[in-house]
N, C-alpha and C positions, 0 to 999 in steps of 0.2 A: 722110725717106722720101717723095720727091716723085714720081718716075715709075717705075712697076713695070718698065719696059723697061730701066732702068739698075740695077736691083737684082739681086743674086745671091740666088736663092731655092732652098731645098731643103726636103725633108721628112725629119725624123729617123726613126729606126727605130721609134718609137712612133706615127708618123703625124702629128706636129705640124709645121705650117709654120714655117719660120725664114727670116730674111733676114740678109744680111751687113751689119753696121753700119759706120759710117765708120771705126771703129778696127780693122776687120778681123774682129772677133768675131761670133759668130752670136747673134742675138736671136730669141726666140719672138714671132711675130706677135700671138698672142692676148694675151700679157702687155702688149705695147706698146699695143694697141688698148684694153685694159682700163684701163691707167694713164691714157691720154688721157681715157677716159670718166669716171673718178672724180677726175681732176685731181691725182693724187699717185702716188708710187711704191707698189708692192705691198709690204706688210710681210712679213717672213720667216715669220710664222705664218698667211699667207693664200694662197689658191689662186685661180686663175681657172677657173671652171666653165663649160663649154659646155652651155647649157640643153637644147638638142636632141640632145646627145651626139655631134654631128658635129664632130670635131676640126679640120676645115678650114673650118668656118663661123665666121669671125671677125668677123661683124657685131657692132657694139656692143650691139644689142638681144638677141643670143644669148649674151652674156658677162655673168657676175656674179662679183664678187670676194667670196669667203667665207672664213671662218676654217677652219683645218685640220680641227678636230673636226666642223664642219658638213659640210665636203666629204666626209669619210669617211661621215657619216650619209646623205647624198644618194646615195652610191654603193652603199648596201646592196643586196642582191639583190632585195628587194621594193620598192625605191625607185620612186616614180612622181612625175615632176616636176609633175603636175597637182595634187597635194595636199601638196607639201612646201614648207616655209618656208626660204628661204635665209638668213634672219636668225638664227633660233633652232634650226633643225633638226627641229622638230616636224612631224608630218604631219597636223595637225588644221586647218591654215589655210595661206593663201598669204602671202608676204612682205609684200604691200601691206596685209594685214589684221593684221599682227603688232603686238602690244602688249606682248610679253614683255620683261622686264627682265633675264632670265637665259636662257642657252642650255640645251640638253638635258643638258649636263654640269655645270650650276650655275655657269658662269662669267658674270660680269656683262657684258651687251652694251654 
């Protein structure tokens, strides 16, 4: 992904930005950016969450890779990103202050 002028870019029906990979397939920009940020592929039980809820804001600082169950929790109707932990899913603290050993469903972190 060198020069945006050489990339075929589209937005899917859900509003996520995609680019055409060298093999001709379409890749999600936010997933590629997140994988580079964490230095590994995203696992099947993980999602990339846009912290500010803007699907086209793919800056590394706006993306966090979180487990499926935590992702569901942060998208609850009363979710507030200012008081939710992306590590464990609780709303009593931020991720940087998290010392939990288990997530909200009792799964070991």
